[in-house]
C-alpha positions as CSV (number, residue, x, y, z in Angstrom):
1,M,76.3,111.4,128.2
2,A,74.9,112.0,131.7
3,F,77.1,112.9,134.7
4,K,76.7,112.5,138.4
5,T,78.2,114.0,141.6
6,L,79.4,112.0,144.6
7,K,79.2,113.7,148.0
8,Q,80.5,112.1,151.1
9,K,81.6,113.0,154.7
10,I,84.3,110.7,156.0
11,F,85.6,110.8,159.6
12,F,89.2,110.0,160.3
13,K,91.1,109.8,163.5
14,N,94.0,111.5,161.8
15,S,94.8,115.2,161.8
16,P,94.1,117.4,158.7
17,H,97.9,117.5,158.1
18,E,98.2,113.7,158.1
19,L,95.3,113.3,155.6
20,Y,96.6,116.1,153.4
21,E,99.9,114.3,153.2
22,M,98.3,110.9,152.5
23,I,96.9,112.5,149.3
24,M,99.7,114.8,148.3
25,D,102.9,112.8,149.3
26,E,103.8,110.4,146.5
27,K,105.2,107.8,148.9
28,K,102.3,107.9,151.3
29,H,99.8,107.9,148.4
30,S,101.5,104.9,146.9
31,K,101.5,103.0,150.2
32,I,97.8,103.6,150.7
33,T,96.8,102.5,147.2
34,K,99.4,99.8,146.9
35,S,100.2,101.3,143.4
36,E,102.5,103.8,141.9
37,A,101.6,107.4,142.4
38,K,103.3,110.5,140.9
39,V,102.0,113.7,142.6
40,S,103.0,117.2,142.0
41,R,102.8,119.5,145.1
42,E,102.2,122.6,143.0
43,E,99.0,124.3,141.9
44,G,98.8,123.6,138.1
45,G,101.0,120.5,138.6
46,E,99.9,117.1,137.3
47,F,99.5,113.8,139.0
48,S,98.9,110.2,138.1
49,V,98.0,107.2,140.3
50,W,97.3,103.5,139.8
51,E,100.2,103.3,137.3
52,G,98.7,106.1,135.2
53,S,95.1,104.8,135.1
54,I,94.1,107.9,136.9
55,R,95.6,111.2,135.9
56,G,94.8,114.9,136.5
57,K,95.9,118.3,137.6
58,N,95.9,120.3,140.9
59,L,93.7,123.3,140.8
60,T,93.8,124.5,144.4
61,L,96.2,123.4,147.2
62,E,95.6,124.9,150.6
63,S,97.9,123.0,152.9
64,N,96.0,120.9,155.4
65,K,92.7,122.5,154.4
66,K,91.7,121.9,150.9
67,I,92.7,120.1,147.6
68,V,90.8,120.6,144.3
69,Q,91.8,118.5,141.4
70,L,90.8,117.7,137.8
71,W,90.6,113.9,137.7
72,R,90.3,111.5,134.7
73,N,89.9,107.7,134.4
74,E,92.0,106.6,131.5
75,D,90.8,103.0,131.7
76,G,87.0,103.7,131.9
77,E,84.6,104.6,129.1
78,W,84.9,108.3,129.7
79,P,84.4,110.8,126.9
80,K,87.6,111.9,125.2
81,D,89.4,114.6,127.2
82,H,86.7,114.7,129.9
83,F,87.9,115.5,133.4
84,S,85.8,115.4,136.5
85,R,86.5,117.6,139.5
86,V,87.5,116.3,143.0
87,T,87.4,118.4,146.1
88,F,88.8,117.4,149.5
89,E,88.0,119.7,152.4
90,F,89.6,118.9,155.8
91,D,87.9,120.1,159.0
92,E,89.1,119.4,162.5
93,D,86.4,117.4,164.4
94,G,86.8,116.3,168.0
95,G,90.3,114.8,167.9
96,G,90.1,113.8,164.3
97,T,89.2,115.2,160.9
98,M,85.9,115.3,158.9
99,L,86.7,115.1,155.2
100,N,84.0,116.8,153.1
101,F,84.5,115.1,149.7
102,T,82.9,116.0,146.4
103,H,83.5,114.3,143.1
104,E,81.7,116.1,140.3
105,G,81.2,115.1,136.6
106,I,81.5,111.3,136.9
107,P,80.1,109.7,133.8
108,D,76.8,107.9,134.8
109,N,77.9,104.5,133.5
110,D,81.0,104.6,135.8
111,F,79.4,106.2,139.0
112,E,79.1,103.0,141.1
113,S,82.6,101.9,140.3
114,V,84.0,105.2,141.1
115,K,82.0,105.4,144.4
116,D,83.1,102.0,145.4
117,G,86.7,102.7,144.4
118,W,86.9,105.7,146.7
119,R,85.6,103.7,149.6
120,D,87.6,100.5,148.9
121,F,90.9,101.9,147.8
122,Y,91.1,105.2,149.8
123,W,88.8,105.6,152.8
124,D,89.0,102.0,154.0
125,Q,92.8,102.0,153.5
126,M,93.1,105.3,155.4
127,D,90.8,104.0,158.2
128,G,87.9,106.3,157.5
129,E,84.3,106.0,158.4
130,V,81.8,107.2,155.8
131,K,79.0,109.2,157.4
132,K,75.4,109.5,156.0
133,I,74.7,113.0,154.5
């Protein structure tokens, strides 16, 4: 099976702290996605979002700076036990934050759906503006 990498830069008017909390705080994450989220705030801790459709594990947590997670779509046609890798890097940028986002190891047959999902269910809900890179 072939895999792809999604790279995006998204500008938000929020601070790095606010964005970090939108991802890592269960209540805020649930509010943004309008679905149940369970999120460990510990490195090595697990998370599940979308009522368990997406699950994974925190690899690196640098408060207000960086989140690296293993990420798996349980509802897609992903290879058994395959996890992709998601990296959120938060950089202050002129009164807001530039999120440098990378999602590696997305199965080719699910790439467009995953790309659209990040935009529709995260960036748009968080009032982000995707920049060309």
